[in-house]
N, C-alpha and C positions, 0 to 999 in steps of 0.2 A: 374708551379709546385705548388703542395699543400704544404704549410709550415708544417714542423714537429713541435711537441710540443716544442723541444729545440729551434727551430727557433723563435717561437712565444714568448718564455720566454726571450731569450737572445738577440734577434735581429739579423739582417743580415748585411753583408757588400758586396756590389755588385761591381764587377770589370768589366768594359766595355773594351773589347779588341779593337785593331784598326780595326777589321773586324765587329765591332758593335755586338759582341756576349757577352752576360752576363754570368758571373760565380758568384755564390752566396756562401758566406762563413758564417757559423753560428758563431757569436761572443761569446766569453767566458764571462760569467757573473762575477760580482764582487765576489760572494760567491765562485765559483769554483777557481778563481784566488787566493783568500785568502787561501784556503786549499792547493793549490799548493805552495804558498809562505811559509805556515807553515811547510810543509815537507822540503822545501829547507832551511828554517831558522834553523831547528833542525840539518840538516847536516852541515850547516855553523858553528853553535855553537859548535858542536862536533869537527869539524876540527880546530876551533880556540883554543879550549882547548888543543888539541894535540900539536899545534904549541907553545902555551904558556908554556907547560910543557918542551919543548925543551929549552926555554929561561928562565927557572926557576932560574938557577944559576945567570944569569945576573940581573934578577929582584930582587933576594935576595941581591945582591951587591949594587943595586941602588933602594931601596924601593920607593923613591919618584917618580920614573918614571914608577912604575908598572901599575898604572891605565891608564896612557897615552899610554904605550906600548900595553896594552890590547885593547884599542880602535883602535889604528893604525892597529894592527894585524887583528882585526875583520873586519875592512873595506877592508883591502887588500885581505883577504880570501873571503869575500863576493863578491867583485868586480871580483876577479880572477875566482871564481866559476861560476858566472853568465855569464861573458863574454866568458870564455873558452867553457863551455858546450853549450851555445846558438849558438856559432860559429861552433863548431864541430858537434853538433847534429841537425843542421838546425832549430834553434829556440826553442829547448827544453832543460829543465833541468830535474833533477830527479823528482821533484815535478810536473812539467808540463807533463812529460811522464806518471806518475802514473794517473794523472787526464785527460789524453788524450787532452792536450792543446798544442798549438804551436804558436810561434811568427812568423809572416810573414810581408812583406812589404805591404803597402796600395795598391800596384799594384798587389798583389796576389802572388808574387814570394818569394823565401826564402831570409832570411836576411844574411848579411855577418858580418865580424868583426866590420866594421864601425857602423852598426846599433846596434849590440849587445853592443858595448862599450858605445855609447851615452845613450841608454835606461838604462843601469846599473849604469853608473856614475851619472845619474840624480836621482837615488834612495835616495841620501843624502837629497834632497829637498822633494821628494815624501813621505818619511817616517816621516816627521815632522808633528806635534810635537811628535806623538806617534802612532805606529801601522798603518802607512800609512794613516793617517787622511787626509793629503793634497792630496796624490795620489788617494785615494779612493773617496774623494769628487769630484775631477776633473773627474774621470772615471764615476761616477754616472750621471753627467750632460753632459758628452761628448756623442755625437751621436754614436760613435763607441767604447765606453767604454775604451777610452784611458786615461792613466795617463799622467803626465807631460813628463816622459821619452819617452812614445810612441809618443806623439805629437812632441817632439823634434827630434826623430829618424825617424818619418814617418812610424811607425809600428802599428800593431794591434795584439791582441791575439784571436785566433779562436779555436773552438772545432775541433779536428781531427776526420774525418770520416773514418771508415774502409771500403774501397770499394773492392769488389771482382774483381779480374782480369778477364775481359771478355774472353770467350773461343776463340773469334776471334783473340786475341793477343797471345794466347798460342800455336797456331798451327805452331810451328817452323819447325817440321819435314816435313810438307806438303807443304812448300814453298821453291822452289829452290833458290829464291833470298836471303833467309836467310843463305844459304850455300855458298854464294859468298863471299870470304874473302875481296874483294875490297869494297863491299857494307857495310859489317859489320865494317870494319876498319874505314870507313869514318863516319858511324853513331856514333861510339865511340868517334869521335873527335868533336861532336856537343857541343856547349857551355851549361853550366848548365841551363841557362834561356831557351834555345831551348829544352833541354831534358824535363824540367818540363812542358813546354807548350805542347809538344807532348803527354806526359803521361797523363796530366790533360785532354786534349781534348779526348784522347782515353777512359779514365775511365768515363768521364762525358757526353759522346756524347748522351746517351739515354735521358738525361735531356733536350736536346735542341729541339726546334721546327724544323720541316723539313727545312724550309727556312734558319734559322740561322745555322743549321748543314751543309747544302750545302755550304753556304757562308764561314763558318769557315774552312772546309776541303779544299775548293778550294784555299783559301789563304795560308793555311798550306802546301798544296801540291806544290804550286809554290815556296814558301819560302824554302822548303826542297830540291827541285831540285837545287836551287842556293847554299844553304849551303853545300850540298853534292857534288856539281858539277857533277851531274848525271841526265840523262834524265829519266823520269818516263816511264816504259814500257807501250806501248799503250793499252794493255788489262787490265790494272789496273785503277780503279777509284781513285780519289784524296783521298777518305776516306780509301780505301784499302792500298794505298801507304803509308799513314800516319800510319796506324795500323801495317804495316810491319816494319816501322822504330821504332815504339814503341816496337814491339816484339824483335827487335835486341838489344834494350836497356835493356831488362829484362834478368836475369840470365837463364842459360839453365834449362829445366824442371827437369833434374836429380839432379841439385844442389839446388832446392828449398826444404824447409822443408816440410815433409809430402808427398812428391811426390815420389812414388816408381820408380825405374829404370826399363826400359823395356828390359833389357838385352843388350848384346853387339851389336853394329851396324855393319852391313855388310859393308865392304870396297870395295866390287866389284862394278864396275861402272854399272849402269843400264840406261835404257832409261829415258830421262828427260820428264816430263809432260809439257803440253803447258804453265802451270803457272810458270814454272821454268826458264823463260827467265830472264837473268841478265839485270840490268839497264845499260844503255849505258853511259860510261864516256864521259864527254864533252871535 
């Protein structure tokens, strides 16, 4: 692959799958992360002021505790804001979403509560002595631009790329397998890690060399047969089988923003095409 300007400027993080296929993520630079933090800091500061107004009466009764209470409230709001949003929004806060950044694990998968909690609690040290001097210095010398909280949690911050959904994934109405309730219900029960692996492979398959692409989808095809407890139809390749699973994970075309509906569907049974063969349950 030819590196993009962002890749050359910010660096890359490479993840090697068990099938020896590489996925590359563009690392977020210190400047972009600082702007995202600045947006979040303004939000946290405003939220802290609102909370302190609620405690204004108590602060007036005990003026000696006013400054201490303000510091405690600030850290509680700051931690709660970062931990909650990064857990719910899969590694994003408002600032990161505005700057198109996302926190992920070093393995390339989404973070959970454990990772969000560790990296946010470590901000107490990272922001020392002022304006993240410690965290910023560590990120500058770190190969993957990781501050102390990221090193502790095993996370990285990457630039989020907007990838267009390939047309091969969108052909829901043309595949009878996608109309099979058993197939769709089992696909919906895939784990979060398996869903992200399937969608990532489907969206980035054009970036892979032919040999790596065949190896990846061969392994994915076998894994999906085990996870779904269904045999792959003989007429489908491993890649097509994986793409159908990816298509079943996506919302229906009519429910996607900007997609016009094609009118009411006919409910009368018709002849099934050869590609409409259902997968065989094991």
